[in-house]
N, CA, C, O and the ligand as a Tripos MOL2 file, in Angstrom:
@<TRIPOS>MOLECULE
protein
  281   279    71     0     0
PROTEIN
NO_CHARGES

@<TRIPOS>ATOM
      1 N           0.9350   -4.2050   -0.1500 N.3       1 MET1
      2 CA          1.9810   -4.0850   -1.1760 C.3       1 MET1
      3 C           3.3540   -4.2460   -0.5470 C.2       1 MET1
      4 O           3.6440   -3.6410    0.4860 O.2       1 MET1
      5 N           4.1760   -5.0370   -1.1510 N.am      2 THR2
      6 CA          5.5440   -5.2110   -0.6840 C.3       2 THR2
      7 C           6.4850   -4.4040   -1.5670 C.2       2 THR2
      8 O           6.3180   -4.3480   -2.7860 O.2       2 THR2
      9 N           7.4540   -3.7930   -0.9510 N.am      3 TYR3
     10 CA          8.4190   -2.9760   -1.6770 C.3       3 TYR3
     11 C           9.7960   -3.6180   -1.6780 C.2       3 TYR3
     12 O          10.1880   -4.2910   -0.7250 O.2       3 TYR3
     13 N          10.5220   -3.3960   -2.7710 N.am      4 PHE4
     14 CA         11.9320   -3.7660   -2.8490 C.3       4 PHE4
     15 C          12.7260   -2.4670   -2.8000 C.2       4 PHE4
     16 O          12.5080   -1.5760   -3.6210 O.2       4 PHE4
     17 N          13.6380   -2.3540   -1.8530 N.am      5 VAL5
     18 CA         14.4370   -1.1450   -1.7260 C.3       5 VAL5
     19 C          15.8540   -1.4170   -2.2190 C.2       5 VAL5
     20 O          16.5160   -2.3600   -1.7850 O.2       5 VAL5
     21 N          16.3030   -0.5580   -3.1460 N.am      6 ASP6
     22 CA         17.6600   -0.6350   -3.6700 C.3       6 ASP6
     23 C          18.4670    0.4960   -3.0400 C.2       6 ASP6
     24 O          18.3520    1.6530   -3.4440 O.2       6 ASP6
     25 N          19.2830    0.1490   -2.0470 N.am      7 HIS7
     26 CA         20.0290    1.1840   -1.3180 C.3       7 HIS7
     27 C          21.2080    1.7180   -2.1250 C.2       7 HIS7
     28 O          21.6900    2.8210   -1.8690 O.2       7 HIS7
     29 N          21.6610    0.9510   -3.0820 N.am      8 LEU8
     30 CA         22.7680    1.3900   -3.9270 C.3       8 LEU8
     31 C          22.3300    2.5290   -4.8440 C.2       8 LEU8
     32 O          23.0290    3.5340   -4.9730 O.2       8 LEU8
     33 N          21.1680    2.3670   -5.4790 N.am      9 LYS9
     34 CA         20.6680    3.3640   -6.4290 C.3       9 LYS9
     35 C          19.6230    4.2820   -5.8110 C.2       9 LYS9
     36 O          19.1400    5.2080   -6.4620 O.2       9 LYS9
     37 N          19.2730    4.0210   -4.5430 N.am     10 LYS10
     38 CA         18.2410    4.8050   -3.8500 C.3      10 LYS10
     39 C          16.9320    4.7720   -4.6090 C.2      10 LYS10
     40 O          16.3130    5.8070   -4.8560 O.2      10 LYS10
     41 N          16.5180    3.5630   -4.9770 N.am     11 LEU11
     42 CA         15.2680    3.3790   -5.6990 C.3      11 LEU11
     43 C          14.3370    2.4680   -4.9080 C.2      11 LEU11
     44 O          14.7740    1.5590   -4.2030 O.2      11 LEU11
     45 N          13.0390    2.7400   -5.0480 N.am     12 ILE12
     46 CA         12.0260    1.9080   -4.4110 C.3      12 ILE12
     47 C          11.1970    1.2340   -5.4910 C.2      12 ILE12
     48 O          10.5120    1.9010   -6.2680 O.2      12 ILE12
     49 N          11.2620   -0.0870   -5.5370 N.am     13 HIS13
     50 CA         10.5100   -0.8500   -6.5310 C.3      13 HIS13
     51 C           9.2270   -1.3870   -5.9120 C.2      13 HIS13
     52 O           9.1420   -1.5920   -4.7010 O.2      13 HIS13
     53 N           8.2490   -1.6050   -6.7510 N.am     14 ARG14
     54 CA          7.0340   -2.2850   -6.3070 C.3      14 ARG14
     55 C           7.1650   -3.7430   -6.7020 C.2      14 ARG14
     56 O           7.4320   -4.0770   -7.8560 O.2      14 ARG14
     57 N           6.9730   -4.5830   -5.7330 N.am     15 ARG15
     58 CA          7.2170   -6.0120   -5.9290 C.3      15 ARG15
     59 C           6.5840   -6.5670   -7.2010 C.2      15 ARG15
     60 O           7.2400   -7.2650   -7.9740 O.2      15 ARG15
     61 N           5.3130   -6.2560   -7.4140 N.am     16 HIS16
     62 CA          4.5900   -6.8700   -8.5260 C.3      16 HIS16
     63 C           4.9780   -6.2910   -9.8870 C.2      16 HIS16
     64 O           4.6650   -6.8700  -10.9270 O.2      16 HIS16
     65 N           5.6660   -5.1360   -9.8720 N.am     17 PHE17
     66 CA          6.0220   -4.4720  -11.1150 C.3      17 PHE17
     67 C           7.5000   -4.6170  -11.4570 C.2      17 PHE17
     68 O           7.9280   -4.2460  -12.5500 O.2      17 PHE17
     69 N           8.2710   -5.1530  -10.5300 N.am     18 THR18
     70 CA          9.7080   -5.2270  -10.7480 C.3      18 THR18
     71 C          10.0430   -6.2040  -11.8660 C.2      18 THR18
     72 O           9.6030   -7.3540  -11.8560 O.2      18 THR18
     73 N          10.8260   -5.7320  -12.8270 N.am     19 GLY19
     74 CA         11.1900   -6.5710  -13.9660 C.3      19 GLY19
     75 C          12.6650   -6.4460  -14.2950 C.2      19 GLY19
     76 O          13.4280   -5.8440  -13.5400 O.2      19 GLY19
     77 N          13.0600   -7.0090  -15.4110 N.am     20 ASP20
     78 CA         14.4660   -6.9920  -15.8190 C.3      20 ASP20
     79 C          14.9980   -5.5710  -15.9670 C.2      20 ASP20
     80 O          16.1660   -5.3130  -15.6780 O.2      20 ASP20
     81 N          14.1450   -4.6440  -16.4160 N.am     21 ALA21
     82 CA         14.5720   -3.2670  -16.6520 C.3      21 ALA21
     83 C          15.0000   -2.5740  -15.3600 C.2      21 ALA21
     84 O          15.7480   -1.5970  -15.3970 O.2      21 ALA21
     85 N          14.5370   -3.0650  -14.2430 N.am     22 CYS22
     86 CA         14.8700   -2.4600  -12.9540 C.3      22 CYS22
     87 C          16.3190   -2.7470  -12.5600 C.2      22 CYS22
     88 O          16.9270   -1.9850  -11.8080 O.2      22 CYS22
     89 N          16.8530   -3.8230  -13.0590 N.am     23 GLU23
     90 CA         18.2230   -4.2520  -12.7290 C.3      23 GLU23
     91 C          18.4190   -4.3870  -11.2160 C.2      23 GLU23
     92 O          19.5130   -4.1830  -10.6900 O.2      23 GLU23
     93 N          17.3410   -4.7320  -10.5470 N.am     24 PHE24
     94 CA         17.3910   -4.8770   -9.0890 C.3      24 PHE24
     95 C          18.3050   -6.0290   -8.6840 C.2      24 PHE24
     96 O          19.0130   -5.9500   -7.6810 O.2      24 PHE24
     97 N          18.2820   -7.0850   -9.4650 N.am     25 MET25
     98 CA         19.0730   -8.2680   -9.1350 C.3      25 MET25
     99 C          20.5760   -8.0560   -9.3480 C.2      25 MET25
    100 O          21.3930   -8.8410   -8.8670 O.2      25 MET25
    101 N          20.9330   -6.9860  -10.0730 N.am     26 SER26
    102 CA         22.3530   -6.7050  -10.2790 C.3      26 SER26
    103 C          22.9390   -5.9410   -9.0970 C.2      26 SER26
    104 O          24.1560   -5.7840   -8.9940 O.2      26 SER26
    105 N          22.0750   -5.4700   -8.2080 N.am     27 THR27
    106 CA         22.5230   -4.7800   -6.9960 C.3      27 THR27
    107 C          22.9780   -5.8120   -5.9650 C.2      27 THR27
    108 O          22.3030   -6.8210   -5.7600 O.2      27 THR27
    109 N          24.1160   -5.5660   -5.3170 N.am     28 PRO28
    110 CA         24.6140   -6.5320   -4.3200 C.3      28 PRO28
    111 C          23.5690   -6.8400   -3.2460 C.2      28 PRO28
    112 O          22.7930   -5.9720   -2.8470 O.2      28 PRO28
    113 N          23.5660   -8.0810   -2.7910 N.am     29 VAL29
    114 CA         22.5520   -8.5500   -1.8440 C.3      29 VAL29
    115 C          22.4720   -7.6710   -0.5910 C.2      29 VAL29
    116 O          21.3840   -7.3930   -0.0860 O.2      29 VAL29
    117 N          23.6330   -7.2400   -0.1000 N.am     30 ASP30
    118 CA         23.6050   -6.4460    1.1330 C.3      30 ASP30
    119 C          23.1500   -5.0080    0.9110 C.2      30 ASP30
    120 O          23.0520   -4.2350    1.8640 O.2      30 ASP30
    121 N          22.8710   -4.6410   -0.3480 N.am     31 GLU31
    122 CA         22.3290   -3.3120   -0.6480 C.3      31 GLU31
    123 C          20.8310   -3.3890   -0.9570 C.2      31 GLU31
    124 O          20.1910   -2.3780   -1.2470 O.2      31 GLU31
    125 N          20.2840   -4.6150   -0.8880 N.am     32 ARG32
    126 CA         18.8590   -4.7970   -1.1710 C.3      32 ARG32
    127 C          18.0870   -5.0050    0.1210 C.2      32 ARG32
    128 O          18.6020   -5.5610    1.0910 O.2      32 ARG32
    129 N          16.8340   -4.5460    0.1120 N.am     33 GLU33
    130 CA         15.9910   -4.7540    1.2810 C.3      33 GLU33
    131 C          14.5460   -4.9340    0.8410 C.2      33 GLU33
    132 O          14.1050   -4.3320   -0.1380 O.2      33 GLU33
    133 N          13.8160   -5.7650    1.5720 N.am     34 PHE34
    134 CA         12.4080   -6.0020    1.2760 C.3      34 PHE34
    135 C          11.5860   -5.5230    2.4560 C.2      34 PHE34
    136 O          11.9340   -5.7930    3.6060 O.2      34 PHE34
    137 N          10.4990   -4.8130    2.1840 N.am     35 THR35
    138 CA          9.6860   -4.3100    3.2950 C.3      35 THR35
    139 C           8.2170   -4.1900    2.9160 C.2      35 THR35
    140 O           7.8700   -4.0110    1.7480 O.2      35 THR35
    141 N           7.3690   -4.2910    3.9240 N.am     36 ASP36
    142 CA          5.9380   -4.0330    3.7780 C.3      36 ASP36
    143 C           5.5550   -2.7150    4.4130 C.2      36 ASP36
    144 O           4.3950   -2.3080    4.3510 O.2      36 ASP36
    145 N           6.5110   -2.0490    5.0200 N.am     37 SER37
    146 CA          6.2210   -0.8680    5.8300 C.3      37 SER37
    147 C           6.0740    0.4020    4.9920 C.2      37 SER37
    148 O           7.0460    0.8980    4.4200 O.2      37 SER37
    149 N           4.8510    0.9170    4.9280 N.am     38 HIS38
    150 CA          4.6200    2.1790    4.2260 C.3      38 HIS38
    151 C           5.3250    3.3290    4.9390 C.2      38 HIS38
    152 O           5.7970    4.2690    4.3000 O.2      38 HIS38
    153 N           5.3910    3.2490    6.2470 N.am     39 THR39
    154 CA          6.0470    4.2910    7.0400 C.3      39 THR39
    155 C           7.5320    4.3690    6.6990 C.2      39 THR39
    156 O           8.0860    5.4530    6.5200 O.2      39 THR39
    157 N           8.1540    3.2190    6.6140 N.am     40 TYR40
    158 CA          9.5770    3.1460    6.2840 C.3      40 TYR40
    159 C           9.8390    3.7100    4.8870 C.2      40 TYR40
    160 O          10.7740    4.4850    4.6850 O.2      40 TYR40
    161 N           9.0010    3.3100    3.9260 N.am     41 ILE41
    162 CA          9.1390    3.8020    2.5500 C.3      41 ILE41
    163 C           8.9620    5.3190    2.4970 C.2      41 ILE41
    164 O           9.6940    6.0240    1.8030 O.2      41 ILE41
    165 N           7.9800    5.7960    3.2430 N.am     42 HIS42
    166 CA          7.7420    7.2380    3.3000 C.3      42 HIS42
    167 C           8.9730    7.9680    3.8520 C.2      42 HIS42
    168 O           9.3550    9.0190    3.3370 O.2      42 HIS42
    169 N           9.5740    7.4230    4.8720 N.am     43 GLN43
    170 CA         10.7640    8.0280    5.4750 C.3      43 GLN43
    171 C          11.9310    8.0550    4.4870 C.2      43 GLN43
    172 O          12.6630    9.0410    4.4060 O.2      43 GLN43
    173 N          12.0930    6.9730    3.7460 N.am     44 LEU44
    174 CA         13.1750    6.9170    2.7550 C.3      44 LEU44
    175 C          12.9980    8.0070    1.7000 C.2      44 LEU44
    176 O          13.9630    8.6530    1.2910 O.2      44 LEU44
    177 N          11.7480    8.2030    1.2630 N.am     45 LYS45
    178 CA         11.4590    9.2220    0.2480 C.3      45 LYS45
    179 C          11.6620   10.6270    0.8070 C.2      45 LYS45
    180 O          12.2970   11.4720    0.1760 O.2      45 LYS45
    181 N          11.1170   10.8640    1.9930 N.am     46 GLU46
    182 CA         11.0990   12.2130    2.5530 C.3      46 GLU46
    183 C          12.4480   12.6510    3.1080 C.2      46 GLU46
    184 O          12.8440   13.8070    2.9580 O.2      46 GLU46
    185 N          13.1460   11.7240    3.7480 N.am     47 HIS47
    186 CA         14.3460   12.1070    4.4970 C.3      47 HIS47
    187 C          15.6570   11.6280    3.8710 C.2      47 HIS47
    188 O          16.7270   12.1410    4.1990 O.2      47 HIS47
    189 N          15.5740   10.6540    2.9780 N.am     48 ASN48
    190 CA         16.7980   10.0990    2.4150 C.3      48 ASN48
    191 C          16.8700   10.2180    0.9000 C.2      48 ASN48
    192 O          17.7670    9.6620    0.2660 O.2      48 ASN48
    193 N          15.9080   10.9560    0.3200 N.am     49 ALA49
    194 CA         15.9190   11.2480   -1.1230 C.3      49 ALA49
    195 C          15.8530   10.0000   -2.0030 C.2      49 ALA49
    196 O          16.4260    9.9680   -3.0920 O.2      49 ALA49
    197 N          15.1570    8.9890   -1.5270 N.am     50 TYR50
    198 CA         14.9190    7.8110   -2.3680 C.3      50 TYR50
    199 C          13.7880    8.1310   -3.3490 C.2      50 TYR50
    200 O          12.8910    8.9170   -3.0430 O.2      50 TYR50
    201 N          13.8420    7.5120   -4.5280 N.am     51 SER51
    202 CA         12.8280    7.7610   -5.5530 C.3      51 SER51
    203 C          12.0980    6.4810   -5.9210 C.2      51 SER51
    204 O          12.6650    5.3910   -5.8530 O.2      51 SER51
    205 N          10.8220    6.6210   -6.3150 N.am     52 PRO52
    206 CA         10.1350    5.4500   -6.8620 C.3      52 PRO52
    207 C          10.7880    5.0570   -8.1810 C.2      52 PRO52
    208 O          11.1250    5.9250   -8.9870 O.2      52 PRO52
    209 N          10.9680    3.7730   -8.4060 N.am     53 CYS53
    210 CA         11.6160    3.3090   -9.6360 C.3      53 CYS53
    211 C          10.7770    3.6700  -10.8510 C.2      53 CYS53
    212 O           9.5970    3.3220  -10.9000 O.2      53 CYS53
    213 N          11.3560    4.3620  -11.8400 N.am     54 PRO54
    214 CA         10.5940    4.7430  -13.0450 C.3      54 PRO54
    215 C          10.1510    3.5340  -13.8570 C.2      54 PRO54
    216 O           9.1210    3.5850  -14.5290 O.2      54 PRO54
    217 N          10.9040    2.4650  -13.8040 N.am     55 ASN55
    218 CA         10.5130    1.2630  -14.5490 C.3      55 ASN55
    219 C           9.2660    0.6200  -13.9520 C.2      55 ASN55
    220 O           8.3920    0.1400  -14.6740 O.2      55 ASN55
    221 N           9.1990    0.6190  -12.6450 N.am     56 CYS56
    222 CA          8.0200    0.0670  -11.9840 C.3      56 CYS56
    223 C           6.7960    0.9440  -12.2200 C.2      56 CYS56
    224 O           5.6700    0.4510  -12.2960 O.2      56 CYS56
    225 N           7.0280    2.2420  -12.3350 N.am     57 ARG57
    226 CA          5.9140    3.1580  -12.5450 C.3      57 ARG57
    227 C           5.3760    3.0630  -13.9640 C.2      57 ARG57
    228 O           4.1870    3.2860  -14.1930 O.2      57 ARG57
    229 N           6.2340    2.7350  -14.9140 N.am     58 SER58
    230 CA          5.7950    2.6690  -16.3070 C.3      58 SER58
    231 C           5.5820    1.2240  -16.7290 C.2      58 SER58
    232 O           5.8300    0.8530  -17.8760 O.2      58 SER58
    233 N           5.1240    0.4260  -15.7940 N.am     59 PHE59
    234 CA          4.9390   -1.0020  -16.0370 C.3      59 PHE59
    235 C           4.0390   -1.2730  -17.2350 C.2      59 PHE59
    236 O           4.2910   -2.1880  -18.0190 O.2      59 PHE59
    237 N           2.9920   -0.4720  -17.3690 N.am     60 GLN60
    238 CA          2.0420   -0.6610  -18.4620 C.3      60 GLN60
    239 C           2.7460   -0.6180  -19.8150 C.2      60 GLN60
    240 O           2.5460   -1.4780  -20.6720 O.2      60 GLN60
    241 N           3.5890    0.4260  -19.9810 N.am     61 ARG61
    242 CA          4.2990    0.5920  -21.2390 C.3      61 ARG61
    243 C           5.3000   -0.5440  -21.4460 C.2      61 ARG61
    244 O           5.5260   -1.0030  -22.5660 O.2      61 ARG61
    245 N           5.8830   -0.9770  -20.3510 N.am     62 LEU62
    246 CA          6.8830   -2.0440  -20.4150 C.3      62 LEU62
    247 C           6.2710   -3.3430  -20.9500 C.2      62 LEU62
    248 O           6.8680   -4.0180  -21.7890 O.2      62 LEU62
    249 N           5.0960   -3.6790  -20.4670 N.am     63 THR63
    250 CA          4.4590   -4.9160  -20.9170 C.3      63 THR63
    251 C           4.1020   -4.8360  -22.3890 C.2      63 THR63
    252 O           4.1480   -5.8400  -23.1000 O.2      63 THR63
    253 N           3.7390   -3.6240  -22.8570 N.am     64 GLU64
    254 CA          3.4320   -3.4770  -24.2750 C.3      64 GLU64
    255 C           4.6740   -3.7140  -25.1200 C.2      64 GLU64
    256 O           4.6050   -4.3120  -26.1930 O.2      64 GLU64
    257 N           5.8270   -3.2300  -24.6140 N.am     65 GLN65
    258 CA          7.0820   -3.4450  -25.3320 C.3      65 GLN65
    259 C           7.4240   -4.9340  -25.3900 C.2      65 GLN65
    260 O           7.8890   -5.4370  -26.4130 O.2      65 GLN65
    261 N           7.1900   -5.6200  -24.2910 N.am     66 VAL66
    262 CA          7.4690   -7.0520  -24.2240 C.3      66 VAL66
    263 C           6.6140   -7.8060  -25.2400 C.2      66 VAL66
    264 O           7.0840   -8.7170  -25.9210 O.2      66 VAL66
    265 N           5.3440   -7.4020  -25.3210 N.am     67 LYS67
    266 CA          4.4330   -8.0440  -26.2680 C.3      67 LYS67
    267 C           4.9060   -7.8360  -27.7010 C.2      67 LYS67
    268 O           4.8340   -8.7470  -28.5260 O.2      67 LYS67
    269 N           5.3920   -6.6210  -27.9920 N.am     68 LEU68
    270 CA          5.8740   -6.3260  -29.3360 C.3      68 LEU68
    271 C           7.0880   -7.1740  -29.6880 C.2      68 LEU68
    272 O           7.2430   -7.6240  -30.8240 O.2      68 LEU68
    273 N           7.9400   -7.3800  -28.7020 N.am     69 GLN69
    274 CA          9.1530   -8.1690  -28.9330 C.3      69 GLN69
    275 C           8.8160   -9.6220  -29.2170 C.2      69 GLN69
    276 O           9.5110  -10.2920  -29.9810 O.2      69 GLN69
    277 N           7.7470  -10.1040  -28.6000 N.am     70 ASP70
    278 CA          7.3330  -11.4950  -28.8220 C.3      70 ASP70
    279 C           6.7970  -11.6600  -30.2420 C.2      70 ASP70
    280 O           6.3970  -12.7590  -30.6270 O.2      70 ASP70
    281 ZN         11.6640   -1.0940  -10.5850 Zn       71 ZN71
@<TRIPOS>BOND
     1     1     2 1
     2     2     3 1
     3     3     4 2
     4     3     5 am
     5     5     6 1
     6     6     7 1
     7     7     8 2
     8     7     9 am
     9     9    10 1
    10    10    11 1
    11    11    12 2
    12    11    13 am
    13    13    14 1
    14    14    15 1
    15    15    16 2
    16    15    17 am
    17    17    18 1
    18    18    19 1
    19    19    20 2
    20    19    21 am
    21    21    22 1
    22    22    23 1
    23    23    24 2
    24    23    25 am
    25    25    26 1
    26    26    27 1
    27    27    28 2
    28    27    29 am
    29    29    30 1
    30    30    31 1
    31    31    32 2
    32    31    33 am
    33    33    34 1
    34    34    35 1
    35    35    36 2
    36    35    37 am
    37    37    38 1
    38    38    39 1
    39    39    40 2
    40    39    41 am
    41    41    42 1
    42    42    43 1
    43    43    44 2
    44    43    45 am
    45    45    46 1
    46    46    47 1
    47    47    48 2
    48    47    49 am
    49    49    50 1
    50    50    51 1
    51    51    52 2
    52    51    53 am
    53    53    54 1
    54    54    55 1
    55    55    56 2
    56    55    57 am
    57    57    58 1
    58    58    59 1
    59    59    60 2
    60    59    61 am
    61    61    62 1
    62    62    63 1
    63    63    64 2
    64    63    65 am
    65    65    66 1
    66    66    67 1
    67    67    68 2
    68    67    69 am
    69    69    70 1
    70    70    71 1
    71    71    72 2
    72    71    73 am
    73    73    74 1
    74    74    75 1
    75    75    76 2
    76    75    77 am
    77    77    78 1
    78    78    79 1
    79    79    80 2
    80    79    81 am
    81    81    82 1
    82    82    83 1
    83    83    84 2
    84    83    85 am
    85    85    86 1
    86    86    87 1
    87    87    88 2
    88    87    89 am
    89    89    90 1
    90    90    91 1
    91    91    92 2
    92    91    93 am
    93    93    94 1
    94    94    95 1
    95    95    96 2
    96    95    97 am
    97    97    98 1
    98    98    99 1
    99    99   100 2
   100    99   101 am
   101   101   102 1
   102   102   103 1
   103   103   104 2
   104   103   105 am
   105   105   106 1
   106   106   107 1
   107   107   108 2
   108   107   109 am
   109   109   110 1
   110   110   111 1
   111   111   112 2
   112   111   113 am
   113   113   114 1
   114   114   115 1
   115   115   116 2
   116   115   117 am
   117   117   118 1
   118   118   119 1
   119   119   120 2
   120   119   121 am
   121   121   122 1
   122   122   123 1
   123   123   124 2
   124   123   125 am
   125   125   126 1
   126   126   127 1
   127   127   128 2
   128   127   129 am
   129   129   130 1
   130   130   131 1
   131   131   132 2
   132   131   133 am
   133   133   134 1
   134   134   135 1
   135   135   136 2
   136   135   137 am
   137   137   138 1
   138   138   139 1
   139   139   140 2
   140   139   141 am
   141   141   142 1
   142   142   143 1
   143   143   144 2
   144   143   145 am
   145   145   146 1
   146   146   147 1
   147   147   148 2
   148   147   149 am
   149   149   150 1
   150   150   151 1
   151   151   152 2
   152   151   153 am
   153   153   154 1
   154   154   155 1
   155   155   156 2
   156   155   157 am
   157   157   158 1
   158   158   159 1
   159   159   160 2
   160   159   161 am
   161   161   162 1
   162   162   163 1
   163   163   164 2
   164   163   165 am
   165   165   166 1
   166   166   167 1
   167   167   168 2
   168   167   169 am
   169   169   170 1
   170   170   171 1
   171   171   172 2
   172   171   173 am
   173   173   174 1
   174   174   175 1
   175   175   176 2
   176   175   177 am
   177   177   178 1
   178   178   179 1
   179   179   180 2
   180   179   181 am
   181   181   182 1
   182   182   183 1
   183   183   184 2
   184   183   185 am
   185   185   186 1
   186   186   187 1
   187   187   188 2
   188   187   189 am
   189   189   190 1
   190   190   191 1
   191   191   192 2
   192   191   193 am
   193   193   194 1
   194   194   195 1
   195   195   196 2
   196   195   197 am
   197   197   198 1
   198   198   199 1
   199   199   200 2
   200   199   201 am
   201   201   202 1
   202   202   203 1
   203   203   204 2
   204   203   205 am
   205   205   206 1
   206   206   207 1
   207   207   208 2
   208   207   209 am
   209   209   210 1
   210   210   211 1
   211   211   212 2
   212   211   213 am
   213   213   214 1
   214   214   215 1
   215   215   216 2
   216   215   217 am
   217   217   218 1
   218   218   219 1
   219   219   220 2
   220   219   221 am
   221   221   222 1
   222   222   223 1
   223   223   224 2
   224   223   225 am
   225   225   226 1
   226   226   227 1
   227   227   228 2
   228   227   229 am
   229   229   230 1
   230   230   231 1
   231   231   232 2
   232   231   233 am
   233   233   234 1
   234   234   235 1
   235   235   236 2
   236   235   237 am
   237   237   238 1
   238   238   239 1
   239   239   240 2
   240   239   241 am
   241   241   242 1
   242   242   243 1
   243   243   244 2
   244   243   245 am
   245   245   246 1
   246   246   247 1
   247   247   248 2
   248   247   249 am
   249   249   250 1
   250   250   251 1
   251   251   252 2
   252   251   253 am
   253   253   254 1
   254   254   255 1
   255   255   256 2
   256   255   257 am
   257   257   258 1
   258   258   259 1
   259   259   260 2
   260   259   261 am
   261   261   262 1
   262   262   263 1
   263   263   264 2
   264   263   265 am
   265   265   266 1
   266   266   267 1
   267   267   268 2
   268   267   269 am
   269   269   270 1
   270   270   271 1
   271   271   272 2
   272   271   273 am
   273   273   274 1
   274   274   275 1
   275   275   276 2
   276   275   277 am
   277   277   278 1
   278   278   279 1
   279   279   280 2
@<TRIPOS>SUBSTRUCTURE
     1 MET1         2 RESIDUE 1 A MET
     2 THR2         6 RESIDUE 1 A THR
     3 TYR3        10 RESIDUE 1 A TYR
     4 PHE4        14 RESIDUE 1 A PHE
     5 VAL5        18 RESIDUE 1 A VAL
     6 ASP6        22 RESIDUE 1 A ASP
     7 HIS7        26 RESIDUE 1 A HIS
     8 LEU8        30 RESIDUE 1 A LEU
     9 LYS9        34 RESIDUE 1 A LYS
    10 LYS10       38 RESIDUE 1 A LYS
    11 LEU11       42 RESIDUE 1 A LEU
    12 ILE12       46 RESIDUE 1 A ILE
    13 HIS13       50 RESIDUE 1 A HIS
    14 ARG14       54 RESIDUE 1 A ARG
    15 ARG15       58 RESIDUE 1 A ARG
    16 HIS16       62 RESIDUE 1 A HIS
    17 PHE17       66 RESIDUE 1 A PHE
    18 THR18       70 RESIDUE 1 A THR
    19 GLY19       74 RESIDUE 1 A GLY
    20 ASP20       78 RESIDUE 1 A ASP
    21 ALA21       82 RESIDUE 1 A ALA
    22 CYS22       86 RESIDUE 1 A CYS
    23 GLU23       90 RESIDUE 1 A GLU
    24 PHE24       94 RESIDUE 1 A PHE
    25 MET25       98 RESIDUE 1 A MET
    26 SER26      102 RESIDUE 1 A SER
    27 THR27      106 RESIDUE 1 A THR
    28 PRO28      110 RESIDUE 1 A PRO
    29 VAL29      114 RESIDUE 1 A VAL
    30 ASP30      118 RESIDUE 1 A ASP
    31 GLU31      122 RESIDUE 1 A GLU
    32 ARG32      126 RESIDUE 1 A ARG
    33 GLU33      130 RESIDUE 1 A GLU
    34 PHE34      134 RESIDUE 1 A PHE
    35 THR35      138 RESIDUE 1 A THR
    36 ASP36      142 RESIDUE 1 A ASP
    37 SER37      146 RESIDUE 1 A SER
    38 HIS38      150 RESIDUE 1 A HIS
    39 THR39      154 RESIDUE 1 A THR
    40 TYR40      158 RESIDUE 1 A TYR
    41 ILE41      162 RESIDUE 1 A ILE
    42 HIS42      166 RESIDUE 1 A HIS
    43 GLN43      170 RESIDUE 1 A GLN
    44 LEU44      174 RESIDUE 1 A LEU
    45 LYS45      178 RESIDUE 1 A LYS
    46 GLU46      182 RESIDUE 1 A GLU
    47 HIS47      186 RESIDUE 1 A HIS
    48 ASN48      190 RESIDUE 1 A ASN
    49 ALA49      194 RESIDUE 1 A ALA
    50 TYR50      198 RESIDUE 1 A TYR
    51 SER51      202 RESIDUE 1 A SER
    52 PRO52      206 RESIDUE 1 A PRO
    53 CYS53      210 RESIDUE 1 A CYS
    54 PRO54      214 RESIDUE 1 A PRO
    55 ASN55      218 RESIDUE 1 A ASN
    56 CYS56      222 RESIDUE 1 A CYS
    57 ARG57      226 RESIDUE 1 A ARG
    58 SER58      230 RESIDUE 1 A SER
    59 PHE59      234 RESIDUE 1 A PHE
    60 GLN60      238 RESIDUE 1 A GLN
    61 ARG61      242 RESIDUE 1 A ARG
    62 LEU62      246 RESIDUE 1 A LEU
    63 THR63      250 RESIDUE 1 A THR
    64 GLU64      254 RESIDUE 1 A GLU
    65 GLN65      258 RESIDUE 1 A GLN
    66 VAL66      262 RESIDUE 1 A VAL
    67 LYS67      266 RESIDUE 1 A LYS
    68 LEU68      270 RESIDUE 1 A LEU
    69 GLN69      274 RESIDUE 1 A GLN
    70 ASP70      278 RESIDUE 1 A ASP
    71 ZN71       281 GROUP 0 **** ****
């Protein structure tokens, strides 16, 4: 699993779940980071108070909303 790290908002996105609701692309390039390291992600959560992105976690519900909009 690859992670997208948003250093501006202190959020950790999951690559496959990241969507428009995450607003990851609105974060400046130098505040974004991509990683495969579970150790690094764990450190960000434990020591730097980073949180898993709620939009990525509720991906299931998000896709249902998208379907309804279509
Ligand atoms: Zn996200």
